[in-house]
C-alpha positions as CSV (number, residue, x, y, z in Angstrom):
1,M,26.2,130.8,201.7
2,P,25.1,130.8,197.9
3,Q,22.3,133.3,197.8
4,A,18.9,132.9,195.9
5,Y,17.1,135.9,194.1
6,I,13.6,136.6,192.8
7,T,13.9,138.2,189.4
8,A,10.4,138.1,188.4
9,A,6.9,137.5,190.1
10,T,3.5,137.9,188.6
11,R,-0.2,137.1,189.8
12,T,-3.4,137.1,188.0
13,A,-6.1,139.1,189.4
14,G,-8.2,137.2,191.5
15,G,-11.8,135.8,190.1
16,K,-14.7,135.2,192.4
17,R,-16.4,131.7,192.4
18,E,-18.0,131.3,189.2
19,G,-16.8,134.7,188.0
20,R,-14.8,136.4,185.4
21,V,-12.0,133.8,185.6
22,A,-14.0,130.5,186.0
23,G,-14.0,129.7,182.2
24,W,-10.3,129.4,182.3
25,H,-9.3,125.6,182.8
26,P,-6.5,125.3,185.9
27,V,-3.7,124.0,183.8
28,D,-4.2,126.8,181.1
29,L,-4.5,129.4,184.0
30,A,-1.0,128.1,185.6
31,A,0.4,127.9,182.3
32,A,-0.1,131.5,181.6
33,A,1.6,132.5,184.9
34,L,4.5,130.3,184.0
35,D,4.5,132.0,180.5
36,E,4.3,135.5,182.0
37,V,7.1,135.0,184.6
38,V,9.5,133.9,181.9
39,A,8.8,136.8,179.9
40,R,9.3,139.3,182.7
41,A,12.5,137.6,183.6
42,G,13.9,137.8,180.3
43,I,15.2,134.5,180.1
44,A,15.3,131.8,177.5
45,P,12.5,129.3,178.4
46,D,14.8,126.2,177.8
47,A,17.1,127.6,180.7
48,V,14.7,126.8,183.3
49,D,15.9,123.8,185.4
50,D,12.2,123.1,187.1
51,V,8.9,124.1,187.8
52,I,7.4,123.5,191.6
53,M,3.8,123.8,191.2
54,G,1.4,124.3,194.5
55,C,-2.0,123.0,194.3
56,V,-4.2,121.8,197.0
57,S,-7.2,120.3,195.4
58,Q,-5.3,117.8,193.0
59,V,-8.1,116.0,191.6
60,G,-10.3,116.4,188.4
61,E,-8.9,119.2,186.3
62,Q,-6.0,119.7,188.5
63,G,-5.3,116.1,189.0
64,L,-2.6,113.9,187.2
65,H,0.4,115.7,188.0
66,F,-1.0,119.5,187.6
67,G,2.3,121.0,187.5
68,R,3.8,119.0,184.7
69,N,0.5,119.5,182.8
70,A,1.0,123.2,183.3
71,V,4.4,123.1,181.7
72,L,3.2,121.2,178.8
73,A,0.2,123.7,178.1
74,S,2.9,126.6,178.5
75,G,5.5,128.2,176.1
76,L,8.5,126.1,178.3
77,P,9.9,123.2,176.3
78,Q,9.0,119.7,177.4
79,S,12.5,119.3,178.7
80,V,11.8,121.4,181.4
81,P,10.4,118.7,184.6
82,A,7.7,119.8,187.1
83,V,6.5,118.7,190.5
84,T,3.2,119.0,192.3
85,I,3.4,119.7,195.9
86,D,0.5,120.1,198.7
87,R,1.5,121.9,201.8
88,Q,-2.6,123.0,201.9
89,C,-2.6,126.7,201.8
90,G,1.0,127.4,202.1
91,S,1.7,125.4,198.9
92,S,3.3,127.8,196.9
93,Q,5.1,129.6,199.6
94,Q,6.5,125.9,200.0
95,S,7.3,126.1,196.2
96,I,9.4,129.3,196.9
97,H,11.4,127.7,199.9
98,F,11.9,124.5,197.7
99,A,13.2,126.6,194.8
100,A,15.5,128.5,196.9
101,Q,16.7,125.7,198.9
102,A,17.5,124.1,195.3
103,V,19.4,127.2,194.0
104,M,21.1,127.5,197.3
105,S,22.0,124.1,197.4
106,G,23.8,124.5,193.9
107,T,22.0,121.9,192.4
108,Q,20.0,124.0,190.3
109,D,20.2,127.5,188.9
110,I,16.8,128.9,187.7
111,V,13.3,127.6,189.1
112,I,10.0,128.5,188.8
113,A,8.1,128.4,192.0
114,A,4.4,128.9,191.1
115,G,0.9,127.9,192.2
116,A,-2.7,127.9,191.3
117,E,-6.2,126.8,192.1
118,S,-9.5,127.0,190.2
119,M,-12.0,126.7,193.1
120,S,-15.0,127.3,190.8
121,R,-13.9,124.3,188.6
122,V,-12.4,122.2,191.5
123,A,-14.2,123.2,194.7
124,M,-12.6,123.0,198.1
125,G,-12.6,119.6,199.3
126,S,-12.9,118.2,196.3
127,T,-10.0,115.7,196.9
128,G,-11.7,114.0,199.7
129,R,-14.9,113.9,198.2
130,W,-13.7,112.2,195.1
131,A,-11.4,109.7,197.5
132,R,-14.5,108.8,199.4
133,R,-16.5,107.8,196.3
134,A,-13.4,105.8,194.7
135,V,-11.7,104.3,197.4
136,P,-13.6,103.2,200.8
137,G,-12.2,104.3,204.1
138,S,-11.0,107.8,205.8
139,P,-7.6,109.3,205.9
140,T,-8.1,109.5,209.8
141,S,-6.3,106.2,211.0
142,P,-7.2,104.5,214.2
143,K,-4.0,105.7,215.8
144,L,-4.8,109.4,214.6
145,A,-8.1,109.2,216.1
146,R,-6.8,107.9,219.3
147,A,-4.2,110.7,219.4
148,Y,-6.6,113.3,218.6
149,P,-10.1,112.3,219.7
150,E,-11.5,115.4,220.9
151,V,-12.3,117.2,217.7
152,M,-12.4,117.0,214.0
153,F,-9.7,118.9,212.0
154,S,-11.7,121.7,210.6
155,Q,-10.2,125.1,209.9
156,F,-13.4,126.9,211.1
157,T,-13.3,125.4,214.4
158,G,-10.0,126.5,214.6
159,A,-10.5,130.0,213.7
160,E,-13.4,130.1,216.3
161,M,-10.8,128.8,218.9
162,I,-8.2,131.5,217.9
163,A,-11.1,134.3,218.1
164,R,-11.8,133.1,221.9
165,K,-8.4,132.7,223.0
166,W,-7.3,135.9,222.0
167,N,-10.6,137.7,223.0
168,F,-11.4,139.1,219.5
169,S,-15.2,139.9,219.1
170,R,-17.5,139.9,216.1
171,A,-17.1,143.7,216.0
172,D,-13.2,143.3,215.8
173,L,-13.2,141.0,213.1
174,D,-15.6,142.9,210.9
175,A,-13.7,145.9,211.4
176,Y,-10.6,144.4,210.4
177,A,-12.4,142.8,207.4
178,L,-13.8,146.2,206.4
179,G,-10.2,147.5,206.4
180,S,-9.0,144.7,204.2
181,H,-11.6,146.0,201.3
182,Q,-10.4,149.7,202.1
183,R,-6.8,148.9,201.5
184,A,-7.5,146.9,198.2
185,I,-9.6,149.7,196.9
186,A,-7.1,152.2,197.7
187,A,-4.4,150.0,196.1
188,T,-6.4,149.2,192.9
189,D,-7.4,152.9,192.7
190,S,-3.6,153.9,193.0
191,G,-2.6,151.3,190.2
192,A,-0.3,149.6,193.2
193,F,-1.0,146.4,191.5
194,A,-0.8,147.3,187.8
195,E,3.1,146.0,187.4
196,E,2.2,142.7,189.4
197,I,-1.0,141.6,187.4
198,L,-0.8,139.6,184.6
199,P,-3.9,140.3,182.3
200,L,-6.1,137.4,181.3
201,K,-8.2,137.5,178.0
202,I,-11.6,136.3,179.0
203,Q,-15.1,136.0,177.6
204,T,-18.4,137.5,179.0
205,E,-21.6,138.0,177.9
206,G,-20.7,141.3,176.3
207,G,-17.9,139.7,174.4
208,P,-14.0,139.6,174.9
209,D,-12.8,141.5,177.6
210,V,-9.5,141.7,179.7
211,H,-9.6,140.4,183.7
212,D,-7.1,142.7,185.4
213,I,-8.8,143.8,188.4
214,D,-9.5,141.6,191.6
215,E,-12.9,140.6,191.4
216,G,-13.8,140.1,195.1
217,I,-13.0,143.7,196.2
218,R,-16.3,145.4,197.7
219,C,-16.1,148.8,196.9
220,D,-19.6,149.2,199.1
221,A,-18.5,147.2,202.0
222,T,-19.6,149.0,205.1
223,L,-19.5,147.8,209.0
224,D,-23.5,147.4,208.6
225,S,-23.2,145.2,205.4
226,I,-20.4,143.0,206.9
227,G,-22.2,142.8,210.1
228,A,-25.4,141.3,208.5
229,V,-23.7,138.3,207.1
230,R,-24.6,135.0,209.3
231,P,-22.0,133.4,211.4
232,L,-20.8,129.8,209.6
233,V,-21.3,128.2,212.9
234,E,-24.3,128.9,215.2
235,G,-23.3,131.3,217.7
236,G,-20.0,131.9,216.4
237,V,-17.9,134.9,215.2
238,I,-16.7,133.8,211.7
239,T,-18.8,134.7,208.9
240,A,-18.1,134.6,205.0
241,A,-17.4,138.3,205.4
242,N,-14.6,138.2,207.8
243,A,-13.0,135.1,206.0
244,S,-11.0,134.6,203.0
245,Q,-12.9,134.5,199.8
246,I,-13.0,131.5,197.6
247,C,-10.8,132.6,194.6
248,D,-9.6,131.5,191.1
249,G,-6.1,132.5,190.4
250,A,-2.3,131.6,189.7
251,A,1.1,133.1,190.5
252,A,4.6,132.6,189.7
253,V,8.2,133.6,191.1
254,M,11.2,133.3,189.1
255,V,14.1,131.9,191.7
256,V,17.8,132.0,190.6
257,S,21.3,131.6,191.5
258,E,24.0,134.3,191.5
259,A,25.7,132.5,188.6
260,A,22.6,132.6,186.7
261,L,22.2,136.4,187.4
262,K,25.5,136.8,185.7
263,A,25.2,134.2,183.2
264,H,21.8,135.7,181.6
265,N,22.3,139.0,182.7
266,L,19.3,139.4,184.7
267,T,18.3,142.2,187.3
268,P,17.2,140.8,190.7
269,L,14.1,142.3,192.5
270,A,14.7,140.8,195.7
271,R,17.1,138.3,197.9
272,I,15.7,135.8,199.9
273,H,17.1,136.3,203.4
274,H,15.5,133.4,205.3
275,L,13.1,130.7,205.3
276,T,11.5,128.8,208.2
277,V,8.9,126.1,208.3
278,T,7.3,124.9,211.9
279,A,4.3,122.6,212.8
280,G,2.4,122.8,216.2
281,D,-1.2,122.2,217.1
282,P,-3.1,120.6,214.3
283,V,-6.6,121.2,216.2
284,V,-6.1,125.0,216.7
285,M,-4.5,124.8,213.1
286,L,-4.5,128.3,212.4
287,E,-2.2,129.7,215.0
288,E,1.2,128.5,214.1
289,P,2.2,131.6,212.0
290,L,2.5,133.5,215.5
291,F,5.3,131.2,216.8
292,A,6.9,130.5,213.4
293,T,7.5,134.3,213.1
294,D,9.1,134.1,216.7
295,R,11.4,131.6,215.3
296,A,12.1,133.3,211.9
297,L,13.2,136.4,213.5
298,Q,15.5,134.6,215.9
299,R,17.1,132.6,213.2
300,A,17.6,135.6,211.0
301,G,19.1,137.7,213.8
302,L,16.0,140.5,213.2
303,R,13.5,142.2,215.1
304,I,10.1,142.5,214.3
305,D,10.8,146.4,214.1
306,D,13.3,145.6,211.5
307,I,10.8,144.3,209.0
308,D,9.4,147.0,206.9
309,L,6.4,145.2,205.3
310,F,4.4,142.0,206.4
311,E,2.0,139.7,204.3
312,V,0.0,137.6,206.6
313,N,-2.7,135.7,204.9
314,E,-6.0,136.6,205.8
315,A,-7.6,133.2,206.1
316,F,-9.9,134.3,208.7
317,A,-9.5,137.5,210.6
318,P,-8.7,136.3,213.7
319,V,-5.3,134.9,212.3
320,P,-3.7,138.3,211.3
321,L,-5.3,139.9,214.6
322,A,-3.7,137.4,216.6
323,W,-0.4,137.6,214.9
324,L,-0.4,141.5,215.5
325,K,-1.1,141.1,219.3
326,R,1.5,138.5,219.7
327,T,4.2,139.8,217.6
328,G,3.7,143.3,218.5
329,A,4.3,144.6,214.8
330,D,2.7,147.8,213.3
331,P,-0.6,147.1,211.9
332,E,0.3,149.9,209.3
333,R,2.9,147.6,207.8
334,L,0.6,144.5,207.5
335,N,-1.3,143.8,204.3
336,V,-0.7,147.2,203.1
337,N,-2.8,146.5,199.8
338,G,-5.1,144.4,201.5
339,G,-5.4,140.7,201.9
340,A,-7.5,137.5,201.0
341,I,-10.5,138.7,202.9
342,A,-10.9,141.3,199.9
343,L,-8.7,139.9,197.2
344,G,-9.2,136.3,197.6
345,H,-7.5,133.1,198.5
346,P,-6.7,130.6,195.6
347,L,-5.5,128.2,198.0
348,G,-2.5,126.4,196.4
349,G,-1.8,129.8,194.3
350,S,-1.7,132.3,197.5
351,G,1.7,131.8,198.6
352,A,3.3,132.9,195.3
353,K,0.5,135.6,194.9
354,L,1.4,137.1,198.2
355,M,5.0,137.0,197.6
356,T,4.4,138.8,194.3
357,T,2.6,141.7,196.1
358,L,5.1,141.8,198.9
359,V,8.1,142.2,196.5
360,H,6.4,144.7,194.4
361,A,5.1,146.8,197.5
362,L,8.5,146.8,198.9
363,R,9.8,148.0,195.9
364,A,7.4,150.7,195.2
365,R,7.8,152.1,198.8
366,G,11.7,151.9,198.7
367,K,11.9,149.7,201.7
368,R,14.1,146.7,202.4
369,F,12.9,143.8,204.5
370,G,9.5,141.9,204.1
371,L,8.0,138.9,205.8
372,Q,5.4,136.5,204.7
373,T,3.7,133.7,206.5
374,M,0.3,132.0,206.4
375,C,-1.5,129.1,208.4
376,E,-1.7,125.8,207.0
377,G,-3.9,122.7,207.3
378,G,-2.6,120.5,209.9
379,G,-1.2,123.3,212.1
380,I,1.9,124.2,209.7
381,A,3.4,127.7,208.9
382,N,5.9,128.9,206.6
383,V,7.6,132.2,207.0
384,T,9.9,134.0,204.3
385,I,11.9,136.8,204.7
386,I,13.0,138.9,201.7
387,E,15.1,141.9,201.2
388,A,14.0,144.2,198.5
389,L,16.9,145.2,196.0
């Protein structure tokens, strides 16, 4: 079978809500990631066959074909097409899958898989709020309501349900959250993110500056400070401190064929070894990465111990904790540089962001296989296995 290779991967440092990146229009934010990944790959911009852009809240500044607008705002020529996709939090991980499938099918040779979200400028849930104002009605049809009458589709409800099902206490979740910050602090201090981050020029009250450090990391985090945060649901265990942070950010991954490697004299960073996407319970919603991982490993002919590093998106602390309990994976291999609890979760940009970190972490450690997965709205999960080269 034809192979798909990653030749460059980059991300912006995460920006907090209304923080250092909030001044960037999301189109320009996405365009910056496109320009950077092209420059890092060392490829002519007009050689790019397609751009696949993940974005969840496709309205307002992220509406009207966000991916195409990012191409037009970038240094890519107008001859480069684009498409914008929404697989909820897995949007840009799905971008990587679509890019790899295009390359492996032989229909395209050079595809940028990217994603971006400015959650400061286009708030989570904006699509639904705009639709309710502009067009009467609900996305929940009568047949859908009859099929799932017991509960509204809510990620917060799903996170609480997972915590109860897998017997995680508030203390368990808070301890995991603290660990995410500690790993992110260590990664930042050691320079582990230096090669993957695209510095952004920003304007602050003190004048021009460069944003190149993830803004959400709390260097002063303690179990006491995390434990003092009130639950999001009365009597629950999920809080803003043990859930992913609202974040502004973008990321891009260059995916190419073997023919493109030779024709453009490119150096591969990793080979895409396996792609899986599955769907399950839309009510619990966030549990599907557990079962998708089982299927991916089986189809790839690998065991959990064959994988050197894991990136499991920290949408809520019970998700990676349940994943660890189900798979029996070594926790020392999971989210080794911290996760979304500390670094932020820019929705449509997170899939490409995690892949960027995974590629660089594998290579920095001289490791071989990496597995990435994340929970997605509607009870869906993507799994990507890569081999560092």
